[in-house]
The first five atom37 places (N, CA, C, CB, O) and aatype in JSON, in Angstrom:
{
  "aatype": [12, 0, 11, 1, 11, 9, 9, 17, 15, 8, 2, 0, 2, 9, 11, 10, 13, 5, 9, 10, 3, 13, 18, 0, 3, 1, 2, 7, 2, 11, 9, 18, 15, 15, 11, 10, 18, 11, 11, 13, 11, 11, 6, 10, 16, 10, 10, 9, 11, 10, 14, 6, 9, 7, 9, 9, 16, 3, 10, 6, 7, 19, 1, 7, 10, 9, 19, 3, 3, 13, 9, 10, 13, 18, 6, 10, 16, 14, 3, 13, 9, 9, 19, 8, 16, 19, 17, 3, 4, 1, 5, 2, 14, 3, 8, 9, 10, 9, 11],
  "atom_mask": [
    [1, 1, 1, 1, 1],
    [1, 1, 1, 1, 1],
    [1, 1, 1, 1, 1],
    [1, 1, 1, 1, 1],
    [1, 1, 1, 1, 1],
    [1, 1, 1, 1, 1],
    [1, 1, 1, 1, 1],
    [1, 1, 1, 1, 1],
    [1, 1, 1, 1, 1],
    [1, 1, 1, 1, 1],
    [1, 1, 1, 1, 1],
    [1, 1, 1, 1, 1],
    [1, 1, 1, 1, 1],
    [1, 1, 1, 1, 1],
    [1, 1, 1, 1, 1],
    [1, 1, 1, 1, 1],
    [1, 1, 1, 1, 1],
    [1, 1, 1, 1, 1],
    [1, 1, 1, 1, 1],
    [1, 1, 1, 1, 1],
    [1, 1, 1, 1, 1],
    [1, 1, 1, 1, 1],
    [1, 1, 1, 1, 1],
    [1, 1, 1, 1, 1],
    [1, 1, 1, 1, 1],
    [1, 1, 1, 1, 1],
    [1, 1, 1, 1, 1],
    [1, 1, 1, 0, 1],
    [1, 1, 1, 1, 1],
    [1, 1, 1, 1, 1],
    [1, 1, 1, 1, 1],
    [1, 1, 1, 1, 1],
    [1, 1, 1, 1, 1],
    [1, 1, 1, 1, 1],
    [1, 1, 1, 1, 1],
    [1, 1, 1, 1, 1],
    [1, 1, 1, 1, 1],
    [1, 1, 1, 1, 1],
    [1, 1, 1, 1, 1],
    [1, 1, 1, 1, 1],
    [1, 1, 1, 1, 1],
    [1, 1, 1, 1, 1],
    [1, 1, 1, 1, 1],
    [1, 1, 1, 1, 1],
    [1, 1, 1, 1, 1],
    [1, 1, 1, 1, 1],
    [1, 1, 1, 1, 1],
    [1, 1, 1, 1, 1],
    [1, 1, 1, 1, 1],
    [1, 1, 1, 1, 1],
    [1, 1, 1, 1, 1],
    [1, 1, 1, 1, 1],
    [1, 1, 1, 1, 1],
    [1, 1, 1, 0, 1],
    [1, 1, 1, 1, 1],
    [1, 1, 1, 1, 1],
    [1, 1, 1, 1, 1],
    [1, 1, 1, 1, 1],
    [1, 1, 1, 1, 1],
    [1, 1, 1, 1, 1],
    [1, 1, 1, 0, 1],
    [1, 1, 1, 1, 1],
    [1, 1, 1, 1, 1],
    [1, 1, 1, 0, 1],
    [1, 1, 1, 1, 1],
    [1, 1, 1, 1, 1],
    [1, 1, 1, 1, 1],
    [1, 1, 1, 1, 1],
    [1, 1, 1, 1, 1],
    [1, 1, 1, 1, 1],
    [1, 1, 1, 1, 1],
    [1, 1, 1, 1, 1],
    [1, 1, 1, 1, 1],
    [1, 1, 1, 1, 1],
    [1, 1, 1, 1, 1],
    [1, 1, 1, 1, 1],
    [1, 1, 1, 1, 1],
    [1, 1, 1, 1, 1],
    [1, 1, 1, 1, 1],
    [1, 1, 1, 1, 1],
    [1, 1, 1, 1, 1],
    [1, 1, 1, 1, 1],
    [1, 1, 1, 1, 1],
    [1, 1, 1, 1, 1],
    [1, 1, 1, 1, 1],
    [1, 1, 1, 1, 1],
    [1, 1, 1, 1, 1],
    [1, 1, 1, 1, 1],
    [1, 1, 1, 1, 1],
    [1, 1, 1, 1, 1],
    [1, 1, 1, 1, 1],
    [1, 1, 1, 1, 1],
    [1, 1, 1, 1, 1],
    [1, 1, 1, 1, 1],
    [1, 1, 1, 1, 1],
    [1, 1, 1, 1, 1],
    [1, 1, 1, 1, 1],
    [1, 1, 1, 1, 1],
    [1, 1, 1, 1, 1]
  ],
  "atom_positions": [
    [[-13.33, 4.71, -34.37], [-13.28, 5.38, -33.09], [-11.97, 6.15, -32.96], [-13.43, 4.35, -31.94], [-10.91, 5.64, -33.31]],
    [[-12.06, 7.37, -32.46], [-10.87, 8.19, -32.24], [-10.06, 7.64, -31.07], [-11.26, 9.67, -31.98], [-10.59, 6.95, -30.2]],
    [[-8.79, 7.96, -31.07], [-7.94, 7.52, -29.97], [-8.37, 8.18, -28.67], [-6.47, 7.83, -30.26], [-8.73, 9.35, -28.63]],
    [[-8.32, 7.37, -27.6], [-8.6, 7.94, -26.28], [-7.38, 8.72, -25.8], [-8.97, 6.82, -25.26], [-6.24, 8.42, -26.17]],
    [[-7.65, 9.71, -24.98], [-6.59, 10.53, -24.41], [-6.36, 10.09, -22.96], [-6.94, 12.05, -24.5], [-7.32, 9.81, -22.24]],
    [[-5.1, 10.04, -22.53], [-4.77, 9.7, -21.15], [-4.95, 10.93, -20.28], [-3.31, 9.15, -21.05], [-4.42, 12.0, -20.57]],
    [[-5.72, 10.77, -19.2], [-5.95, 11.84, -18.23], [-5.53, 11.32, -16.86], [-7.46, 12.31, -18.24], [-5.95, 10.24, -16.44]],
    [[-4.71, 12.08, -16.17], [-4.31, 11.74, -14.8], [-5.2, 12.52, -13.84], [-2.79, 12.06, -14.54], [-5.3, 13.74, -13.93]],
    [[-5.85, 11.82, -12.91], [-6.65, 12.5, -11.9], [-5.71, 13.26, -10.96], [-7.53, 11.48, -11.1], [-4.5, 13.03, -10.95]],
    [[-6.29, 14.16, -10.19], [-5.49, 14.92, -9.22], [-4.78, 13.96, -8.25], [-6.39, 15.92, -8.44], [-3.6, 14.12, -7.97]],
    [[-5.52, 12.98, -7.75], [-4.96, 12.01, -6.82], [-3.82, 11.21, -7.47], [-6.06, 11.05, -6.33], [-2.8, 10.96, -6.83]],
    [[-3.99, 10.82, -8.72], [-2.96, 10.05, -9.41], [-1.7, 10.89, -9.6], [-3.47, 9.56, -10.77], [-0.59, 10.38, -9.45]],
    [[-1.86, 12.17, -9.93], [-0.71, 13.06, -10.06], [0.06, 13.18, -8.76], [-1.15, 14.44, -10.54], [1.29, 13.14, -8.74]],
    [[-0.67, 13.34, -7.67], [-0.03, 13.45, -6.35], [0.75, 12.18, -6.04], [-1.08, 13.73, -5.25], [1.92, 12.25, -5.65]],
    [[0.12, 11.02, -6.21], [0.79, 9.75, -5.93], [2.01, 9.55, -6.82], [-0.19, 8.58, -6.11], [3.07, 9.12, -6.35]],
    [[1.88, 9.88, -8.1], [2.99, 9.74, -9.04], [4.18, 10.56, -8.58], [2.56, 10.16, -10.45], [5.3, 10.05, -8.52]],
    [[3.95, 11.83, -8.26], [5.07, 12.69, -7.86], [5.63, 12.31, -6.49], [4.62, 14.13, -7.84], [6.82, 12.51, -6.25]],
    [[4.81, 11.77, -5.6], [5.32, 11.27, -4.33], [6.28, 10.1, -4.57], [4.16, 10.83, -3.4], [7.35, 10.03, -3.96]],
    [[5.89, 9.21, -5.45], [6.74, 8.05, -5.77], [8.04, 8.5, -6.43], [6.0, 7.06, -6.69], [9.12, 8.06, -6.03]],
    [[7.94, 9.37, -7.42], [9.13, 9.82, -8.12], [10.05, 10.62, -7.2], [8.75, 10.68, -9.33], [11.27, 10.47, -7.26]],
    [[9.48, 11.46, -6.34], [10.29, 12.22, -5.38], [10.96, 11.3, -4.37], [9.42, 13.24, -4.65], [12.11, 11.51, -4.0]],
    [[10.24, 10.27, -3.92], [10.82, 9.33, -2.96], [12.09, 8.7, -3.53], [9.8, 8.24, -2.6], [13.12, 8.67, -2.86]],
    [[12.01, 8.2, -4.77], [13.18, 7.54, -5.35], [14.29, 8.53, -5.66], [12.78, 6.8, -6.62], [15.47, 8.18, -5.55]],
    [[13.96, 9.74, -6.04], [14.99, 10.76, -6.29], [15.73, 11.09, -5.0], [14.36, 12.05, -6.89], [16.95, 11.2, -4.99]],
    [[14.98, 11.25, -3.9], [15.61, 11.53, -2.61], [16.43, 10.34, -2.12], [14.54, 11.89, -1.57], [17.57, 10.5, -1.67]],
    [[15.85, 9.15, -2.21], [16.54, 7.96, -1.72], [17.82, 7.68, -2.48], [15.62, 6.75, -1.81], [18.84, 7.32, -1.88]],
    [[17.79, 7.86, -3.8], [18.94, 7.54, -4.63], [19.91, 8.71, -4.79], [18.47, 7.08, -5.98], [21.03, 8.52, -5.26]],
    [[19.48, 9.89, -4.41], [20.35, 11.06, -4.54], [20.44, 11.59, -5.97], [0.0, 0.0, 0.0], [21.25, 12.47, -6.25]],
    [[19.61, 11.08, -6.84], [19.54, 11.57, -8.23], [18.19, 11.18, -8.81], [20.72, 11.0, -9.11], [17.42, 10.45, -8.18]],
    [[17.91, 11.67, -10.01], [16.6, 11.43, -10.62], [16.65, 10.36, -11.72], [16.06, 12.72, -11.19], [15.69, 10.24, -12.49]],
    [[17.71, 9.62, -11.81], [17.86, 8.64, -12.9], [16.77, 7.58, -12.83], [19.25, 7.97, -12.83], [16.06, 7.35, -13.82]],
    [[16.62, 6.92, -11.67], [15.6, 5.87, -11.56], [14.19, 6.46, -11.72], [15.72, 5.14, -10.2], [13.34, 5.86, -12.38]],
    [[13.95, 7.62, -11.12], [12.64, 8.26, -11.24], [12.3, 8.54, -12.69], [12.6, 9.57, -10.43], [11.16, 8.33, -13.12]],
    [[13.26, 9.0, -13.44], [13.06, 9.28, -14.87], [12.74, 8.0, -15.63], [14.3, 9.96, -15.46], [11.84, 7.98, -16.47]],
    [[13.48, 6.93, -15.35], [13.23, 5.64, -16.01], [11.85, 5.11, -15.66], [14.31, 4.61, -15.63], [11.13, 4.6, -16.52]],
    [[11.47, 5.23, -14.39], [10.16, 4.74, -13.96], [9.04, 5.53, -14.63], [10.03, 4.84, -12.43], [8.05, 4.95, -15.07]],
    [[9.19, 6.85, -14.7], [8.18, 7.69, -15.35], [8.04, 7.32, -16.83], [8.55, 9.18, -15.21], [6.93, 7.22, -17.34]],
    [[9.17, 7.11, -17.5], [9.13, 6.71, -18.9], [8.45, 5.36, -19.07], [10.54, 6.65, -19.48], [7.73, 5.15, -20.05]],
    [[8.67, 4.45, -18.13], [8.03, 3.14, -18.2], [6.51, 3.27, -18.02], [8.61, 2.2, -17.13], [5.75, 2.63, -18.74]],
    [[6.08, 4.1, -17.08], [4.65, 4.36, -16.9], [4.04, 4.91, -18.19], [4.4, 5.34, -15.73], [3.01, 4.43, -18.65]],
    [[4.7, 5.91, -18.77], [4.21, 6.52, -20.01], [4.13, 5.5, -21.15], [5.11, 7.69, -20.43], [3.16, 5.49, -21.91]],
    [[5.14, 4.64, -21.27], [5.16, 3.62, -22.31], [3.99, 2.65, -22.15], [6.5, 2.85, -22.28], [3.31, 2.33, -23.12]],
    [[3.78, 2.19, -20.92], [2.68, 1.25, -20.67], [1.32, 1.9, -20.89], [2.78, 0.69, -19.25], [0.4, 1.26, -21.37]],
    [[1.2, 3.17, -20.53], [-0.07, 3.87, -20.77], [-0.31, 4.08, -22.26], [-0.07, 5.22, -20.04], [-1.46, 4.06, -22.7]],
    [[0.75, 4.29, -23.02], [0.61, 4.4, -24.47], [0.07, 3.1, -25.05], [1.96, 4.76, -25.12], [-0.72, 3.11, -26.0]],
    [[0.5, 1.98, -24.49], [-0.01, 0.68, -24.92], [-1.51, 0.57, -24.65], [0.74, -0.45, -24.21], [-2.24, -0.06, -25.41]],
    [[-1.96, 1.19, -23.56], [-3.4, 1.17, -23.24], [-4.24, 1.84, -24.31], [-3.65, 1.86, -21.9], [-5.39, 1.45, -24.53]],
    [[-3.69, 2.82, -24.98], [-4.44, 3.49, -26.04], [-4.77, 2.49, -27.14], [-3.64, 4.69, -26.62], [-5.86, 2.53, -27.72]],
    [[-3.84, 1.59, -27.43], [-4.06, 0.58, -28.47], [-4.88, -0.61, -27.95], [-2.73, 0.08, -29.01], [-5.72, -1.15, -28.67]],
    [[-4.63, -1.0, -26.71], [-5.28, -2.17, -26.11], [-5.85, -1.79, -24.74], [-4.29, -3.35, -25.97], [-5.3, -2.19, -23.72]],
    [[-6.94, -1.03, -24.7], [-7.43, -0.46, -23.44], [-7.93, -1.47, -22.41], [-8.52, 0.48, -23.74], [-8.05, -1.13, -21.24]],
    [[-8.21, -2.68, -22.82], [-8.75, -3.65, -21.87], [-7.73, -4.68, -21.4], [-9.93, -4.36, -22.48], [-8.1, -5.75, -20.92]],
    [[-6.42, -4.36, -21.53], [-5.41, -5.33, -21.1], [-5.21, -5.36, -19.6], [-4.09, -5.03, -21.78], [-4.63, -6.31, -19.07]],
    [[-5.67, -4.33, -18.9], [-5.52, -4.29, -17.45], [-6.4, -5.32, -16.77], [0.0, 0.0, 0.0], [-7.4, -5.78, -17.32]],
    [[-5.99, -5.68, -15.56], [-6.77, -6.66, -14.79], [-8.06, -6.02, -14.29], [-5.93, -7.21, -13.6], [-8.09, -4.84, -13.96]],
    [[-9.11, -6.8, -14.24], [-10.41, -6.32, -13.77], [-10.36, -6.24, -12.24], [-11.57, -7.27, -14.24], [-9.84, -7.13, -11.58]],
    [[-10.91, -5.17, -11.7], [-10.95, -5.0, -10.24], [-12.38, -5.16, -9.74], [-10.39, -3.61, -9.83], [-13.31, -5.37, -10.52]],
    [[-12.53, -5.06, -8.43], [-13.87, -5.15, -7.83], [-14.69, -3.89, -8.07], [-13.75, -5.4, -6.33], [-15.92, -3.91, -7.94]],
    [[-14.04, -2.8, -8.42], [-14.76, -1.56, -8.71], [-15.23, -1.58, -10.16], [-13.86, -0.31, -8.45], [-14.46, -1.84, -11.08]],
    [[-16.49, -1.3, -10.35], [-17.06, -1.34, -11.69], [-16.36, -0.35, -12.62], [-18.56, -1.04, -11.64], [-16.25, 0.83, -12.31]],
    [[-15.9, -0.86, -13.74], [-15.27, -0.03, -14.76], [-13.81, 0.29, -14.52], [0.0, 0.0, 0.0], [-13.18, 0.94, -15.36]],
    [[-13.25, -0.14, -13.4], [-11.86, 0.17, -13.08], [-11.0, -1.06, -13.32], [-11.73, 0.66, -11.61], [-11.33, -2.17, -12.91]],
    [[-9.88, -0.83, -13.99], [-8.91, -1.89, -14.27], [-7.56, -1.49, -13.71], [-8.81, -2.17, -15.79], [-7.34, -0.32, -13.39]],
    [[-6.68, -2.46, -13.58], [-5.34, -2.18, -13.07], [-4.29, -2.65, -14.05], [0.0, 0.0, 0.0], [-4.33, -3.79, -14.52]],
    [[-3.35, -1.79, -14.34], [-2.24, -2.11, -15.23], [-0.99, -2.28, -14.38], [-2.04, -1.01, -16.34], [-0.56, -1.33, -13.73]],
    [[-0.42, -3.46, -14.37], [0.76, -3.75, -13.57], [2.01, -3.28, -14.31], [0.84, -5.26, -13.25], [2.25, -3.65, -15.46]],
    [[2.79, -2.46, -13.61], [4.06, -1.95, -14.14], [5.09, -2.13, -13.03], [3.94, -0.43, -14.59], [5.1, -1.38, -12.05]],
    [[5.95, -3.13, -13.18], [6.94, -3.46, -12.15], [6.25, -3.71, -10.82], [7.99, -2.32, -12.01], [5.41, -4.6, -10.72]],
    [[6.6, -2.93, -9.79], [6.01, -3.11, -8.46], [4.8, -2.21, -8.23], [7.05, -2.84, -7.39], [4.39, -2.01, -7.08]],
    [[4.23, -1.68, -9.29], [3.14, -0.72, -9.19], [1.94, -1.17, -10.0], [3.6, 0.66, -9.64], [2.06, -1.94, -10.95]],
    [[0.78, -0.66, -9.61], [-0.44, -0.86, -10.4], [-1.01, 0.51, -10.69], [-1.48, -1.77, -9.64], [-1.23, 1.32, -9.79]],
    [[-1.25, 0.77, -11.96], [-1.93, 1.99, -12.38], [-3.41, 1.64, -12.51], [-1.35, 2.56, -13.73], [-3.79, 0.89, -13.4]],
    [[-4.23, 2.18, -11.64], [-5.67, 1.93, -11.7], [-6.3, 2.96, -12.61], [-6.32, 1.96, -10.28], [-6.11, 4.16, -12.43]],
    [[-7.05, 2.48, -13.6], [-7.61, 3.38, -14.6], [-9.03, 2.98, -14.95], [-6.75, 3.38, -15.85], [-9.49, 1.87, -14.67]],
    [[-9.71, 3.92, -15.58], [-11.1, 3.73, -16.02], [-11.21, 4.18, -17.47], [-12.09, 4.52, -15.1], [-10.61, 5.17, -17.87]],
    [[-11.98, 3.45, -18.23], [-12.19, 3.78, -19.64], [-13.5, 4.54, -19.81], [-12.21, 2.51, -20.5], [-14.53, 4.18, -19.26]],
    [[-13.42, 5.6, -20.59], [-14.61, 6.3, -21.04], [-14.52, 6.33, -22.56], [-14.73, 7.77, -20.41], [-13.47, 5.97, -23.11]],
    [[-15.55, 6.73, -23.25], [-15.46, 6.75, -24.72], [-14.31, 7.61, -25.26], [-16.76, 7.24, -25.29], [-13.76, 7.3, -26.32]],
    [[-13.95, 8.67, -24.55], [-12.92, 9.58, -25.05], [-11.61, 9.56, -24.26], [-13.45, 10.96, -25.05], [-10.58, 10.02, -24.75]],
    [[-11.64, 9.01, -23.04], [-10.49, 9.11, -22.16], [-10.13, 7.79, -21.49], [-10.73, 10.15, -21.12], [-10.96, 6.89, -21.36]],
    [[-8.88, 7.7, -21.08], [-8.41, 6.69, -20.13], [-8.01, 7.5, -18.91], [-7.2, 5.79, -20.71], [-7.03, 8.24, -18.94]],
    [[-8.77, 7.36, -17.84], [-8.54, 8.16, -16.64], [-7.75, 7.34, -15.64], [-9.89, 8.63, -16.02], [-8.22, 6.32, -15.15]],
    [[-6.54, 7.79, -15.34], [-5.71, 7.13, -14.33], [-6.14, 7.69, -12.99], [-4.16, 7.36, -14.59], [-6.02, 8.89, -12.73]],
    [[-6.66, 6.8, -12.12], [-7.18, 7.25, -10.83], [-6.11, 7.28, -9.75], [-8.3, 6.35, -10.38], [-6.11, 8.17, -8.9]],
    [[-5.19, 6.33, -9.78], [-4.13, 6.32, -8.79], [-3.0, 5.39, -9.23], [-4.66, 5.89, -7.42], [-3.17, 4.56, -10.13]],
    [[-1.87, 5.56, -8.59], [-0.72, 4.68, -8.76], [-0.51, 4.02, -7.41], [0.59, 5.47, -9.26], [-0.39, 4.69, -6.39]],
    [[-0.45, 2.7, -7.42], [-0.35, 1.97, -6.16], [0.94, 1.15, -6.14], [-1.57, 1.05, -5.96], [1.22, 0.39, -7.07]],
    [[1.72, 1.32, -5.08], [2.91, 0.51, -4.87], [2.46, -0.8, -4.22], [3.99, 1.26, -3.98], [1.93, -0.78, -3.11]],
    [[2.67, -1.91, -4.9], [2.17, -3.2, -4.43], [2.82, -3.67, -3.13], [2.4, -4.23, -5.5], [2.36, -4.63, -2.52]],
    [[3.88, -3.0, -2.71], [4.56, -3.36, -1.46], [3.91, -2.7, -0.25], [6.02, -2.98, -1.53], [4.35, -2.92, 0.88]],
    [[2.87, -1.9, -0.47], [2.16, -1.24, 0.62], [1.02, -2.13, 1.12], [1.62, 0.12, 0.17], [0.64, -3.1, 0.47]],
    [[0.5, -1.78, 2.27], [-0.62, -2.51, 2.86], [-1.87, -2.28, 1.99], [-0.88, -2.05, 4.33], [-2.3, -1.14, 1.84]],
    [[-2.44, -3.34, 1.43], [-3.62, -3.18, 0.56], [-4.87, -2.68, 1.29], [-3.92, -4.49, -0.1], [-5.82, -2.25, 0.64]],
    [[-4.87, -2.73, 2.6], [-6.02, -2.21, 3.35], [-6.13, -0.7, 3.26], [-5.92, -2.62, 4.81], [-7.18, -0.13, 3.57]],
    [[-5.04, -0.03, 2.84], [-5.03, 1.43, 2.8], [-5.22, 2.0, 1.4], [-3.75, 1.93, 3.37], [-5.06, 3.21, 1.2]],
    [[-5.55, 1.16, 0.45], [-5.69, 1.64, -0.94], [-6.98, 2.44, -1.1], [-5.66, 0.46, -1.94], [-8.04, 2.05, -0.61]],
    [[-6.86, 3.54, -1.8], [-8.01, 4.36, -2.15], [-7.89, 4.66, -3.64], [-8.07, 5.69, -1.28], [-7.02, 5.41, -4.06]],
    [[-8.78, 4.06, -4.42], [-8.66, 4.16, -5.88], [-9.36, 5.4, -6.41], [-9.23, 2.92, -6.55], [-8.77, 6.15, -7.19]],
    [[-10.56, 5.63, -6.01], [-11.32, 6.79, -6.51], [-11.63, 7.75, -5.4], [-12.63, 6.36, -7.19], [-12.26, 8.78, -5.62]]
  ]
}
């Protein structure tokens, strides 16, 4: 089987940049945002090798990969790993929208 490619959904891209911008503004620099982004990328690279390591969710086919205080919700297809959203676990879970 060929390696799956990581695809970020539009919603996931928006959430990712909101999170990174928040920390850049709060900290007055992009150091933490850069480290967090690299950590997300590293963990997603691990998914290519071990795609089923994420926790199973109530949504069919959707798993969650825990990275620090965040969960990357993703779905596996034969060719892709689709990241649907990035969720900050410190937020109210009643407001989560994965897909």
